[in-house]
N, C-alpha and C positions, 0 to 999 in steps of 0.2 A: 842728128835733132832731138833733141827732147817731150816728151808726151806733153798735153796741157789740159790739168785740169776743170771739171767745171760741180759743185759741191753741189747735194740738195738739199731741199726744206732739213736732212736727216741731223746736217755736221753743218756748226760754229762758224759765222762767215772768221773768227778770231784762228779757223785750224785756215783759209786759206789767208788772213794773213800771215800770219804765222813764212808760208809754206813761199809765199813773194818772200820773205824778209830771205829768204834761205837761198833767192833767184829764179825762185820755178815759179809758170806764169797755171797762176790759181785763180777763178774768181767763186765765189757763191753764186744759188739759188735768190739771197739775201743781198747782195747788192746789189745784185744785177736787178732788182725788182718784180720778179717770178718767183715769187713763194705763196704758191693759195690752186699755183699753174697747174695739170694733169700732171699723170707716171710719162702716159708717154709726150703729152708740151712742153715738160722741163727733156726727154731726151732727141724728140724736135731740135730744140734748141740749141743742146751737150751740138749735132752732129751739126748744126749750122754755124757752131762755129770751132766743128773740127775738138773738139773737146771727150777724154772721160770723162765721164759721169761714174761720177760716186756719190753710196746709195746704202743704206739699212738695211732697202729695204728687197729684200730678197723673191720672192712669192711673185710678185707687179710686174717689177724691169726681170724675174726669169721668161714671164709666160711674153712681155714685147716684147725681147730677143727675138725668141724663137718666131712667136708673129710677122714680123720684122723679119729677119730673117728666108722661110717660107712665101716672102712675097715682092724678094732680094730686092729690101729696102738695108744697104747701109747702113751703121751705124762705125763710130766710135767703140769702143773698150767698156765695155757696163764692170766697174766699180765696185761688189758687194763687202762687203766689211763684214765685219762678225760678232754679235756681240760676244763672245768667249775670251775672241784674241784682241778682240777691239774694242771693249767696252761706250756704252756713248755721251756715256759722263765725264771718262780721260780723254784729251784734248790732246794728251801731251800724245799718245799711244797710236792716236786717229795721226798727227805729228808723222810722226815717226816711222808706219807703215807706207803712209804718201808717199813718204821725201823717200823711201829704200825704194815702190813703184818707178817714179819719176829719174831715181841716181841708174836706176837698169835699163828704162823701159827704152831708148835709141839701138840694143841691142835684140829687141825681144818682136817677132819676125810674126808675131799676130795682135794688133794692136787694129785690128778692125772686125766686129760681126759675129766677137765673140764676149766672154761674163766672164767675169776672174775674183776668184773670189782670195781676199783678206783677209 
């Protein structure tokens, strides 16, 4: 089964739309009315929906992942995009990197309680 993604405010809803057009289950915070939520509220939403959270915000989400892991709170994988490999302004690069992740996700044994840098 292919993973489902939730894009936080760092990414355009156009990325979610493009991935859906390719057959993937992807929503953005903009589309579901979650703009302005705290990072933890974003993670709570993604977890409740069984969606991997996609962000550029490494610092805050690494801290949250560590905190949740120590508490034994489960969370889907947090995918952190890196500006050097995938600039914020390059929607095409974001779409390609996320599509590649989604295509290989059925074989990924680590889809919960971890962070992956893309």
